N, CA, C and O of each residue as an XYZ file, in Angstrom:
884
protein
N       0.953     -1.177     -0.027
C      -0.074      0.069      0.090
C       0.843      1.197      0.070
O       1.903      1.209      0.697
N       0.357      2.272     -0.760
C       1.148      3.492     -0.921
C       0.768      4.733      0.053
O      -0.378      5.181      0.037
N       1.652      5.211      0.805
C       1.283      6.358      1.648
C       1.651      7.713      0.868
O       2.755      7.851      0.343
N       0.690      8.674      0.826
C       1.057      9.879      0.268
C       1.212     11.035      1.130
O       0.246     11.511      1.727
N       2.381     11.506      1.221
C       2.549     12.685      2.149
C       2.648     13.940      1.480
O       3.387     14.098      0.508
N       1.916     14.856      1.971
C       1.750     16.243      1.406
C       2.256     17.367      2.251
O       1.979     17.419      3.449
N       3.007     18.286      1.642
C       3.404     19.371      2.386
C       2.220     20.250      2.660
O       1.189     19.981      2.043
N       2.216     21.245      3.481
C       1.059     22.049      3.815
C       1.123     23.326      3.052
O       0.548     23.447      1.971
N       1.862     24.343      3.639
C       1.896     25.688      2.980
C       2.280     25.629      1.542
O       3.285     24.998      1.214
N       1.570     26.223      0.696
C       1.937     26.213     -0.776
C       1.338     25.036     -1.506
O       0.990     25.155     -2.680
N       1.211     23.926     -0.857
C       0.606     22.786     -1.447
C      -0.800     22.644     -1.261
O      -1.520     22.513     -2.250
N      -1.346     22.656      0.060
C      -2.614     22.479      0.489
C      -3.254     23.806      0.704
O      -4.366     24.033      0.226
N      -2.549     24.770      1.462
C      -3.102     25.963      1.712
C      -2.137     27.008      1.344
O      -0.932     26.828      1.517
N      -2.600     28.066      0.855
C      -1.842     29.322      0.501
C      -1.747     30.201      1.790
O      -2.726     30.755      2.292
N      -0.551     30.271      2.247
C      -0.323     31.020      3.541
C       0.319     32.404      3.309
O       0.476     33.185      4.248
N       0.666     32.679      2.116
C       1.603     33.909      1.918
C       1.011     35.232      2.295
O       1.752     36.173      2.578
N      -0.316     35.347      2.311
C      -0.944     36.625      2.880
C      -0.681     36.689      4.361
O      -0.353     37.741      4.910
N      -0.825     35.585      4.978
C      -0.622     35.678      6.383
C       0.912     35.945      6.887
O       1.228     36.627      7.862
N       1.825     35.224      5.967
C       3.202     35.393      6.331
C       3.544     36.988      6.111
O       4.284     37.577      6.899
N       3.019     37.558      5.114
C       3.322     39.000      4.741
C       2.659     39.893      5.799
O       3.270     40.825      6.324
N       1.472     39.598      6.075
C       0.657     40.540      7.063
C       1.354     40.549      8.469
O       1.630     41.596      9.054
N       1.631     39.216      8.992
C       2.147     39.278     10.264
C       3.736     39.634     10.189
O       4.271     40.276     11.093
N       4.402     39.205      9.126
C       5.822     39.648      9.093
C       5.987     41.080      8.980
O       6.937     41.575      9.586
N       5.251     41.802      8.329
C       5.272     43.350      8.305
C       5.149     43.831      9.626
O       5.943     44.662     10.068
N       4.130     43.333     10.351
C       3.899     43.894     11.712
C       5.039     43.524     12.662
O       5.442     44.354     13.476
N       5.568     42.299     12.580
C       6.723     41.916     13.469
C       7.960     42.673     13.019
O       8.721     43.056     13.907
N       8.255     42.937     11.758
C       9.434     43.645     11.237
C       9.423     45.080     11.602
O      10.320     45.576     12.283
N       8.331     45.802     11.116
C       8.176     47.263     11.174
C       7.601     47.661     12.512
O       7.960     48.760     12.934
N       6.803     46.981     13.216
C       6.052     47.256     14.324
C       4.615     47.628     13.928
O       4.322     47.934     12.772
N       3.779     47.590     14.887
C       2.378     47.888     14.630
C       2.104     49.276     14.240
O       1.253     49.461     13.370
N       2.759     50.356     14.807
C       2.663     51.568     14.500
C       3.147     51.945     13.149
O       2.566     52.867     12.576
N       4.211     51.302     12.530
C       4.754     51.579     11.394
C       4.504     50.691     10.195
O       5.126     50.810      9.140
N       3.526     49.763     10.424
C       3.329     48.640      9.409
C       2.916     49.325      8.085
O       2.207     50.331      8.089
N       3.367     48.768      6.984
C       3.234     49.345      5.582
C       1.781     48.878      5.168
O       1.194     47.887      5.603
N       1.316     49.803      4.226
C       0.154     49.510      3.352
C       0.471     49.789      1.898
O      -0.095     50.707      1.305
N       1.284     49.082      1.370
C       2.013     49.452      0.088
C       1.796     48.167     -0.764
O       2.371     47.112     -0.497
N       0.959     48.312     -1.775
C       0.629     47.148     -2.696
C       1.872     46.699     -3.413
O       2.027     45.520     -3.734
N       2.808     47.688     -3.678
C       3.942     47.259     -4.491
C       4.947     46.579     -3.632
O       5.644     45.677     -4.096
N       5.053     46.979     -2.385
C       5.814     46.262     -1.395
C       5.360     44.772     -1.244
O       6.167     43.842     -1.227
N       4.043     44.620     -1.138
C       3.425     43.383     -0.999
C       3.683     42.442     -2.261
O       3.942     41.242     -2.175
N       3.577     43.151     -3.419
C       3.716     42.369     -4.693
C       5.208     41.807     -4.832
O       5.423     40.674     -5.260
N       6.191     42.659     -4.448
C       7.530     42.306     -4.504
C       7.804     41.046     -3.484
O       8.508     40.099     -3.835
N       7.202     41.118     -2.222
C       7.329     39.992     -1.340
C       6.747     38.769     -1.944
O       7.391     37.720     -1.958
N       5.581     38.861     -2.431
C       4.904     37.581     -2.941
C       5.599     37.077     -4.296
O       5.519     35.894     -4.627
N       6.248     37.975     -5.021
C       7.029     37.543     -6.270
C       8.402     36.790     -5.914
O       8.988     35.996     -6.651
N       8.781     37.191     -4.671
C      10.040     36.615     -4.198
C       9.888     35.447     -3.024
O      10.850     34.985     -2.411
N       8.646     35.095     -2.846
C       8.523     34.081     -1.702
C       9.156     32.715     -1.995
O       9.161     31.870     -1.100
N       9.680     32.454     -3.176
C      10.502     31.213     -3.419
C      11.642     31.274     -2.595
O      12.099     30.201     -2.200
N      12.260     32.462     -2.217
C      13.352     32.602     -1.357
C      13.238     32.156     -0.027
O      14.241     31.919      0.646
N      11.919     32.002      0.468
C      11.648     31.733      1.934
C      11.605     30.325      2.284
O      10.839     29.555      1.706
N      12.470     29.920      3.292
C      12.543     28.623      3.764
C      12.547     28.576      5.352
O      12.230     27.592      6.020
N      12.951     29.779      5.829
C      13.083     29.773      7.400
C      12.723     31.232      7.762
O      12.521     32.088      6.902
N      12.655     31.456      9.080
C      12.519     32.661      9.648
C      13.510     33.722      9.213
O      13.185     34.883      8.965
N      14.894     33.184      9.128
C      15.794     34.134      8.747
C      15.642     34.694      7.333
O      15.967     35.848      7.052
N      15.087     33.748      6.378
C      14.767     34.203      5.117
C      13.694     35.243      5.104
O      13.820     36.269      4.436
N      12.680     35.003      5.805
C      11.552     36.037      5.916
C      12.011     37.354      6.294
O      11.629     38.362      5.699
N      12.938     37.382      7.409
C      13.452     38.599      7.999
C      14.364     39.310      6.929
O      14.361     40.534      6.793
N      15.102     38.505      6.220
C      16.150     39.203      5.264
C      15.336     39.636      4.008
O      15.755     40.610      3.383
N      14.224     39.006      3.587
C      13.630     39.461      2.550
C      12.977     40.723      2.872
O      12.991     41.606      2.014
N      12.364     40.944      4.074
C      11.763     42.243      4.494
C      12.866     43.310      4.549
O      12.688     44.443      4.102
N      14.015     42.903      5.115
C      15.118     43.908      5.084
C      15.564     44.274      3.753
O      15.853     45.451      3.538
N      15.653     43.404      2.834
C      16.014     43.858      1.428
C      15.054     44.663      0.865
O      15.409     45.583      0.128
N      13.723     44.430      1.132
C      12.583     45.255      0.540
C      12.618     46.711      1.255
O      12.346     47.716      0.599
N      12.953     46.778      2.588
C      13.122     47.943      3.058
C      14.208     48.848      2.458
O      14.128     50.076      2.421
N      15.194     48.141      2.009
C      16.440     48.929      1.406
C      16.030     49.042     -0.115
O      16.858     49.506     -0.899
N      14.772     48.634     -0.572
C      14.355     48.786     -1.847
C      15.333     48.132     -2.917
O      15.473     48.614     -4.041
N      15.956     47.066     -2.503
C      16.897     46.398     -3.325
C      16.964     44.893     -3.210
O      17.813     44.302     -2.542
N      15.986     44.308     -3.923
C      15.856     42.866     -3.711
C      17.069     42.031     -4.082
O      17.236     40.878     -3.686
N      17.837     42.643     -4.807
C      19.155     41.969     -5.161
C      20.172     41.756     -3.979
O      21.040     40.884     -3.953
N      19.922     42.697     -2.999
C      20.813     42.504     -1.725
C      20.308     41.382     -0.852
O      20.834     41.218      0.249
N      19.388     40.645     -1.231
C      18.926     39.564     -0.433
C      20.060     38.590      0.012
O      20.202     38.278      1.194
N      20.815     38.151     -0.930
C      21.633     37.082     -0.750
C      22.803     37.516      0.209
O      23.206     36.760      1.092
N      23.350     38.817     -0.014
C      24.219     39.421      0.943
C      23.726     39.489      2.365
O      24.365     39.064      3.328
N      22.451     40.099      2.425
C      21.857     40.220      3.675
C      21.761     38.931      4.487
O      22.070     38.856      5.676
N      21.317     37.951      3.760
C      21.121     36.628      4.243
C      22.358     36.030      4.863
O      22.371     35.460      5.954
N      23.480     36.225      4.007
C      24.894     35.667      4.431
C      25.354     36.336      5.776
O      25.888     35.691      6.678
N      25.114     37.619      5.828
C      25.534     38.415      6.951
C      24.669     38.618      8.076
O      25.002     39.303      9.044
N      23.481     37.993      7.961
C      22.384     38.339      9.011
C      22.782     37.994     10.471
O      23.471     37.023     10.786
N      22.261     38.912     11.320
C      22.600     38.824     12.686
C      21.539     37.759     13.210
O      20.350     37.890     12.917
N      21.960     36.780     13.934
C      21.012     35.716     14.378
C      20.161     36.271     15.559
O      19.011     35.852     15.688
N      20.653     37.174     16.412
C      19.866     37.820     17.395
C      18.793     38.547     16.882
O      17.729     38.472     17.496
N      18.867     39.340     15.727
C      17.897     40.046     15.125
C      16.779     39.076     14.584
O      15.581     39.347     14.669
N      17.254     37.976     14.047
C      16.419     36.926     13.465
C      15.473     36.410     14.602
O      14.246     36.340     14.534
N      16.294     36.049     15.691
C      15.535     35.555     16.866
C      14.527     36.475     17.416
O      13.440     36.029     17.783
N      14.802     37.691     17.497
C      13.807     38.807     17.996
C      12.659     38.854     16.994
O      11.510     38.851     17.434
N      12.883     38.900     15.656
C      11.916     38.867     14.714
C      10.869     37.647     14.802
O       9.648     37.803     14.819
N      11.532     36.414     14.855
C      10.732     35.161     15.118
C       9.817     35.146     16.369
O       8.708     34.611     16.384
N      10.395     35.789     17.422
C       9.650     35.812     18.669
C       8.432     36.720     18.529
O       7.332     36.424     18.997
N       8.691     37.842     17.858
C       7.620     38.924     17.634
C       6.536     38.372     16.779
O       5.347     38.509     17.067
N       7.011     37.677     15.606
C       6.118     37.055     14.754
C       5.140     36.046     15.367
O       3.938     36.131     15.115
N       5.643     35.075     16.183
C       4.997     34.247     16.819
C       4.013     34.812     17.821
O       2.860     34.402     17.952
N       4.563     35.776     18.506
C       3.647     36.594     19.500
C       2.283     37.233     18.806
O       1.165     37.200     19.319
N       2.571     37.735     17.715
C       1.463     38.357     16.824
C       0.629     37.384     16.285
O      -0.578     37.627     16.260
N       1.070     36.258     15.821
C       0.213     35.169     15.247
C      -0.578     34.575     16.372
O      -1.763     34.283     16.211
N       0.055     34.388     17.517
C      -0.733     33.874     18.717
C      -1.895     34.751     19.095
O      -2.984     34.318     19.472
N      -1.572     36.026     18.964
C      -2.602     36.935     19.425
C      -3.772     36.916     18.458
O      -4.936     36.914     18.858
N      -3.438     36.902     17.186
C      -4.612     36.686     16.122
C      -5.402     35.451     16.454
O      -6.619     35.504     16.632
N      -4.716     34.348     16.536
C      -5.394     33.108     16.895
C      -6.309     33.127     18.138
O      -7.391     32.539     18.160
N      -5.815     33.834     19.166
C      -6.616     33.784     20.586
C      -7.708     34.856     20.510
O      -8.731     34.727     21.184
N      -7.514     35.934     19.688
C      -8.566     37.079     19.806
C      -9.225     37.330     18.378
O     -10.289     37.948     18.343
N      -8.705     36.926     17.328
C      -9.287     37.201     16.052
C      -9.056     35.958     15.163
O      -8.381     36.084     14.141
N      -9.584     34.764     15.504
C      -9.348     33.565     14.827
C      -9.899     33.610     13.395
O      -9.237     33.221     12.432
N     -11.147     34.104     13.302
C     -11.674     34.062     11.888
C     -10.839     35.048     10.922
O     -10.691     34.778      9.731
N     -10.402     35.999     11.407
C      -9.521     36.997     10.678
C      -8.178     36.324     10.246
O      -7.664     36.377      9.129
N      -7.723     35.690     11.340
C      -6.482     34.843     10.996
C      -6.748     33.713      9.981
O      -5.972     33.600      9.032
N      -7.652     32.981     10.096
C      -7.977     32.042      9.122
C      -8.265     32.599      7.871
O      -7.905     31.967      6.877
N      -8.857     33.684      7.733
C      -9.160     34.490      6.468
C      -7.961     34.952      5.801
O      -8.083     35.259      4.615
N      -6.739     35.065      6.389
C      -5.494     35.362      5.709
C      -4.926     34.103      4.843
O      -3.970     34.210      4.075
N      -5.600     32.973      5.057
C      -5.171     31.817      4.240
C      -6.256     31.461      3.339
O      -7.391     31.903      3.515
N      -5.930     30.614      2.297
C      -6.866     30.074      1.349
C      -6.326     28.748      0.897
O      -5.132     28.454      0.964
N      -7.353     27.897      0.391
C      -7.057     26.584     -0.201
C      -6.444     26.754     -1.556
O      -6.972     27.554     -2.328
N      -5.454     26.128     -1.898
C      -5.004     25.936     -3.295
C      -6.059     25.188     -4.042
O      -6.975     24.617     -3.451
N      -5.929     25.188     -5.362
C      -6.835     24.493     -6.071
C      -6.715     22.875     -5.776
O      -7.704     22.141     -5.761
N      -5.537     22.479     -5.574
C      -5.222     21.060     -5.069
C      -5.789     20.880     -3.852
O      -6.451     19.859     -3.664
N      -5.636     21.777     -2.888
C      -6.161     21.626     -1.609
C      -7.735     21.465     -1.562
O      -8.231     20.752     -0.689
N      -8.463     22.067     -2.413
C      -9.820     21.931     -2.471
C     -10.210     20.537     -2.841
O     -11.316     20.157     -2.456
N      -9.440     19.698     -3.551
C      -9.846     18.333     -3.686
C      -9.747     17.576     -2.513
O     -10.279     16.466     -2.505
N      -9.104     18.021     -1.432
C      -8.762     17.211     -0.206
C      -9.974     17.469      0.791
O      -9.911     16.962      1.911
N     -11.011     18.192      0.449
C     -12.242     18.253      1.236
C     -13.155     17.083      0.918
O     -14.191     16.971      1.573
N     -12.870     16.222     -0.005
C     -13.570     15.184     -0.400
C     -12.979     13.981      0.370
O     -11.779     13.728      0.266
N     -13.783     13.250      1.125
C     -13.200     12.098      1.873
C     -12.618     11.017      0.885
O     -11.627     10.392      1.265
N     -13.158     10.749     -0.357
C     -12.717      9.720     -1.097
C     -11.387     10.065     -1.769
O     -10.731      9.200     -2.350
N     -11.026     11.248     -1.687
C      -9.629     11.772     -2.244
C      -8.531     11.657     -1.224
O      -7.392     12.021     -1.519
N      -8.784     11.224     -0.175
C      -7.730     11.419      0.962
C      -7.387     10.110      1.789
O      -6.925     10.163      2.929
N      -7.654      8.941      1.117
C      -7.317      7.658      1.629
C      -5.785      7.456      1.580
O      -5.156      7.609      0.533
N      -5.196      7.099      2.773
C      -3.803      6.888      2.733
C      -2.943      8.232      2.520
O      -1.781      8.235      2.114
N      -3.605      9.242      2.817
C      -2.835     10.649      2.813
C      -2.398     11.107      4.094
O      -3.003     10.815      5.126
N      -1.374     11.809      4.066
C      -0.742     12.247      5.391
C      -0.305     13.784      4.996
O      -0.175     14.185      3.840
N      -0.120     14.503      6.098
C       0.318     15.862      6.014
C       1.799     15.842      6.653
O       1.966     15.328      7.759
N       2.824     16.386      5.967
C       4.214     16.348      6.626
C       4.732     17.727      6.353
O       5.128     18.074      5.240
N       4.714     18.511      7.424
C       5.085     19.988      7.220
C       6.167     20.414      8.267
O       6.430     19.846      9.327
N       6.719     21.508      7.752
C       7.687     22.230      8.782
C       6.989     23.220      9.641
O       7.590     23.939     10.439
N       5.681     23.236      9.454
C       4.913     24.270     10.200
C       4.522     23.708     11.665
O       4.448     22.497     11.870
N       4.323     24.488     12.479
C       3.860     24.099     14.035
C       2.453     23.249     13.887
O       1.560     23.597     13.114
N       2.385     22.175     14.671
C       1.195     21.313     14.674
C      -0.005     22.181     14.869
O      -0.953     22.115     14.087
N       0.014     23.049     15.964
C      -1.409     23.673     16.277
C      -1.801     24.558     15.066
O      -2.991     24.633     14.759
N      -0.920     25.190     14.409
C      -1.339     26.076     13.349
C      -1.956     25.332     12.227
O      -2.917     25.805     11.619
N      -1.367     24.032     11.895
C      -1.699     23.205     10.854
C      -3.190     22.715     11.246
O      -4.116     22.894     10.455
N      -3.358     22.177     12.322
C      -4.678     21.609     12.840
C      -5.779     22.709     12.669
O      -6.843     22.442     12.110
N      -5.494     23.963     13.170
C      -6.597     24.892     13.093
C      -6.979     25.164     11.697
O      -8.175     25.189     11.403
N      -5.989     25.386     10.736
C      -6.415     25.601      9.469
C      -6.978     24.319      8.690
O      -7.879     24.415      7.857
N      -6.394     23.167      9.022
C      -6.939     21.917      8.379
C      -8.401     21.741      8.662
O      -9.197     21.411      7.782
N      -8.752     21.977      9.958
C     -10.122     21.909     10.333
C     -10.986     22.892      9.912
O     -12.165     22.648      9.656
N     -10.437     24.113      9.808
C     -11.098     25.385      9.288
C     -11.596     25.114      7.865
O     -12.736     25.417      7.513
N     -10.718     24.545      7.078
C     -11.093     24.397      5.635
C     -11.680     23.017      5.293
O     -11.943     22.664      4.144
N     -11.888     22.161      6.553
C     -12.637     20.897      6.360
C     -11.735     19.987      5.525
O     -12.307     19.256      4.716
N     -10.447     19.933      5.609
C      -9.672     19.000      4.820
C      -9.710     17.528      5.459
O      -9.363     17.281      6.614
N     -10.140     16.676      4.618
C     -10.397     15.336      5.210
C      -9.187     14.419      5.415
O      -9.159     13.291      4.922
N      -8.292     14.870      6.076
C      -7.079     14.120      6.492
C      -7.118     14.053      8.035
O      -7.111     15.147      8.601
N      -7.155     13.029      8.748
C      -7.275     13.081     10.200
C      -6.107     13.693     10.976
O      -4.957     13.725     10.537
N      -6.501     14.188     12.195
C      -5.359     14.861     12.825
C      -4.266     13.933     13.200
O      -3.125     14.372     13.348
N      -4.564     12.574     13.377
C      -3.388     11.803     13.740
C      -2.474     11.328     12.580
O      -1.546     10.537     12.747
N      -2.823     11.887     11.372
C      -2.067     11.709     10.053
C      -1.416     12.986      9.653
O      -1.154     13.202      8.470
N      -1.112     13.945     10.713
C      -0.462     15.169     10.523
C       0.864     15.010     11.295
O       0.874     14.700     12.486
N       2.020     15.241     10.550
C       3.292     15.351     11.202
C       3.887     16.601     10.971
O       3.956     17.043      9.825
N       4.373     17.288     12.047
C       4.791     18.687     11.932
C       6.343     18.888     12.067
O       7.100     17.924     11.951
N       6.699     19.876     12.258
C       8.167     20.450     12.322
C       9.008     19.477     13.101
O      10.058     19.040     12.630
N       8.570     19.139     14.263
C       9.380     18.366     15.122
C       9.696     17.024     14.655
O      10.676     16.438     15.114
N       8.864     16.436     13.689
C       9.035     15.162     13.152
C      10.154     15.121     12.046
O      11.022     14.249     12.039
N      10.071     16.125     11.114
C      11.015     16.290     10.131
C      12.385     16.518     10.590
O      13.369     15.938     10.131
N      12.397     17.500     11.632
C      13.706     17.784     12.179
C      14.310     16.555     12.927
O      15.474     16.194     12.752
N      13.472     15.965     13.737
C      14.027     14.814     14.569
C      14.835     13.658     13.613
O      15.849     13.051     13.956
N      14.176     13.533     12.440
C      14.709     12.552     11.599
C      15.703     13.010     10.414
O      16.058     12.241      9.520
N      16.070     14.232     10.506
C      16.919     14.791      9.538
C      16.371     15.344      8.302
O      17.088     15.890      7.464
N      15.096     15.207      8.179
C      14.507     15.699      6.788
C      13.206     14.999      6.500
O      12.895     14.020      7.178
N      12.496     15.402      5.620
C      11.189     14.765      5.397
C      11.213     13.372      4.756
O      10.445     12.471      5.091
N      12.173     13.265      3.789
C      12.416     11.881      3.225
C      12.921     10.878      4.266
O      12.522      9.715      4.323
N      13.875     11.447      5.125
C      14.303     10.484      6.111
C      13.157      9.989      7.046
O      13.026      8.822      7.415
N      12.305     11.084      7.396
C      11.158     10.670      8.323
C      10.351      9.668      7.611
O      10.015      8.662      8.236
N       9.973      9.823      6.295
C       9.089      8.839      5.599
C       9.740      7.481      5.529
O       9.101      6.444      5.707
N      10.957      7.516      5.281
C      11.670      6.088      5.282
C      11.585      5.438      6.645
O      11.444      4.219      6.740
N      11.664      6.182      7.644
C      11.543      5.573      9.016
C      10.047      5.136      9.266
O       9.744      4.134      9.914
N       9.159      5.988      8.688
C       7.707      5.639      8.873
C       7.480      4.387      8.100
O       6.745      3.568      8.651
N       7.934      4.094      7.002
C       7.867      2.986      6.266
C       8.440      1.789      7.063
O       7.738      0.789      7.216
N       9.501      1.844      7.497
C      10.128      0.867      8.379
C       9.315      0.415      9.581
O       9.370     -0.748      9.980
N       8.575      1.326     10.141
C       7.709      1.126     11.384
C       6.263      0.864     11.041
O       5.448      0.598     11.923
N       5.947      0.936      9.788
C       4.445      0.644      9.480
C       4.360     -0.300      8.226
O       4.258      0.197      7.104
N       4.403     -1.661      8.413
C       4.660     -2.477      7.356
C       3.426     -2.572      6.379
O       3.533     -3.091      5.268
N       2.219     -2.024      6.870
C       1.159     -1.993      5.959
C       1.495     -1.182      4.744
O       0.908     -1.444      3.694
N       2.377     -0.231      4.788
C       2.782      0.693      3.634
C       4.078      0.122      3.176
O       4.958     -0.152      3.993
N       4.234     -0.077      1.816
C       5.588     -0.625      1.352
C       6.205      0.414      0.358
O       7.293      0.195     -0.174
N       5.481      1.553      0.123
C       6.119      2.608     -0.627
C       5.360      3.913     -0.192
O       4.336      3.899      0.491
N       5.968      5.022     -0.658
C       5.478      6.299     -0.368
C       5.665      7.408     -1.327
O       6.596      7.217     -2.110
N       5.065      8.442     -1.458
C       5.160      9.590     -2.214
C       5.290     10.805     -1.279
O       4.668     10.869     -0.219
N       6.103     11.743     -1.704
C       6.220     13.063     -1.088
C       5.986     13.951     -2.042
O       6.669     13.881     -3.064
N       5.025     14.923     -1.923
C       4.600     16.125     -2.660
C       5.000     17.491     -1.941
O       4.424     17.855     -0.915
N       5.906     18.143     -2.473
C       6.372     19.326     -1.827
C       6.770     20.512     -2.821
O       7.261     20.210     -3.909
N       6.597     21.705     -2.519
C       6.950     22.843     -3.398
C       8.240     23.432     -3.106
O       8.585     24.484     -3.644
N       8.999     22.783     -2.250
C      10.458     23.234     -1.965
C      11.360     22.047     -2.223
O      11.236     20.964     -1.650
N      12.372     22.362     -3.223
C      13.169     21.245     -3.610
C      14.143     20.865     -2.383
O      14.690     19.765     -2.294
N      14.287     21.868     -1.481
C      15.105     21.613     -0.294
C      14.626     20.361      0.410
O      15.418     19.647      1.026
N      13.318     20.089      0.321
C      12.755     19.053      1.119
C      12.676     17.680      0.425
O      12.335     16.654      1.015
N      13.019     17.742     -0.877
C      12.997     16.503     -1.752
C      14.428     15.920     -1.816
O      15.422     16.622     -1.630
N      14.480     14.560     -2.098
C      15.643     13.889     -2.154
C      15.393     12.506     -2.868
O      14.298     11.944     -2.908
N      16.438     12.086     -3.367
C      16.500     10.649     -4.040
C      16.365      9.602     -3.064
O      17.088      9.635     -2.068
N      15.471      8.613     -3.234
C      15.328      7.629     -2.272
C      14.746      6.315     -2.992
O      13.908      6.433     -3.886
N      15.155      5.221     -2.629
C      14.558      4.056     -3.257
C      13.170      3.617     -2.689
O      12.482      2.751     -3.230
N      12.822      4.280     -1.568
C      11.663      3.918     -0.814
C      10.496      5.123     -1.130
O       9.288      4.891     -1.108
N      11.016      6.276     -1.389
C      10.118      7.389     -1.476
C      10.187      8.173     -2.773
O      11.225      8.748     -3.101
N       9.123      8.197     -3.488
C       9.074      8.928     -4.784
C       8.753     10.325     -4.453
O       7.677     10.610     -3.927
N       9.674     11.235     -4.751
C       9.435     12.613     -4.599
C       8.950     13.513     -5.828
O       9.531     13.486     -6.913
N       7.896     14.268     -5.579
C       7.361     15.082     -6.662
C       7.386     16.535     -6.315
O       7.138     16.906     -5.168
N       7.689     17.390     -7.307
C       7.552     18.799     -7.054
C       6.215     19.367     -7.293
O       5.649     19.090     -8.351
N       5.642     20.139     -6.416
C       4.398     20.653     -6.506
C       4.562     22.144     -7.232
O       4.975     23.120     -6.607
N       4.229     22.180     -8.461
C       4.654     23.321     -9.273
C       3.760     24.492     -8.997
O       4.150     25.616     -9.316
N       2.600     24.320     -8.434
C       1.524     25.360     -7.986
C       2.025     26.054     -6.768
O       1.478     27.112     -6.458
N       2.976     25.600     -6.055
C       3.363     26.288     -4.827
C       4.319     27.380     -4.980
O       4.426     28.066     -5.997
N       5.021     27.507     -3.891
C       5.862     28.734     -3.898
C       7.305     28.523     -4.365
O       8.009     29.513     -4.565
N       7.776     27.307     -4.548
C       9.003     27.072     -5.156
C       9.304     27.327     -6.510
O       8.442     27.408     -7.385
N      10.733     27.477     -6.726
C      11.117     27.707     -8.195
C      12.480     26.941     -8.359
O      13.132     26.613     -7.367
N      12.842     26.699     -9.486
C      14.200     26.167     -9.922
C      14.158     24.593     -9.917
O      15.186     23.940     -9.739
N      13.064     24.077    -10.096
C      13.102     22.505    -10.076
C      13.471     22.060    -11.519
O      12.801     22.363    -12.507
N      14.527     21.360    -11.540
C      14.795     20.667    -12.834
C      15.227     19.256    -12.590
O      15.727     18.559    -13.473
N      15.011     18.845    -11.326
C      15.426     17.516    -10.923
C      14.385     16.474    -10.626
O      14.588     15.273    -10.805
N      13.251     16.984    -10.161
C      12.156     16.110     -9.643
C      10.776     16.220    -10.629
O      10.431     17.276    -11.160
N      10.174     15.151    -10.750
C       9.000     15.178    -11.595
C       7.903     16.043    -10.940
O       7.755     16.116     -9.720
N       7.097     16.734    -11.905
C       6.099     17.524    -11.472
C       4.839     16.606    -11.036
O       4.451     15.671    -11.737
N       4.283     16.943     -9.890
C       3.219     16.194     -9.552
C       1.891     16.469    -10.124
O       1.467     17.623    -10.061
N       1.149     15.502    -10.702
C      -0.110     15.568    -11.190
C      -1.097     14.688    -10.538
O      -0.881     13.476    -10.574
N      -2.168     15.140     -9.937
C      -3.069     14.351     -9.245
C      -3.946     13.426    -10.208
O      -4.750     13.917    -11.001
N      -3.755     12.181    -10.094
C      -4.496     11.282    -11.136
C      -5.206     10.205    -10.246
O      -5.890      9.325    -10.769
């Protein structure tokens, strides 16, 4: 039996509006937050650069300097204490929204076209979610959008980190669950994909990633 593991952000749910909205508040402060459509468009157009909190911080810093080409140097020289401060503020603001304005927070997200197919129970047999996102955030959104993948089939950041990466985690999952003899991973970040004899990796072309020339593009069939 085949297990199908799906990334969350970019594959099932489009979270870029939330990243931008909260990121701007965390970076500039509530009193100085921007309302600039061009700034937002540049952020969205370069979201393929984002893989970590440090990437988000550095992209906002490059946009503040009005020079997106400076991203690479900013990222290389970034001060980790600044990143940690940004991350802490980002999580604080996100938690505030979840606790006091949950509908507004959920409204900053939307289902991808592929994600919409997962609201039908018949399309989710043997499906799992494997994400670098926090478990609580995923479960809130999964249940808000009525995605028919059980909570117990969601694996978050702690799982992929513990095993060294998503493919490593899935290989270990197959070893521990003999009912499954093979698996598929669908992700929009090539950083999460790897060659494996046990796991077939597919690139989700509709997500945030770019630059894939190694992995087959996923088509739901």
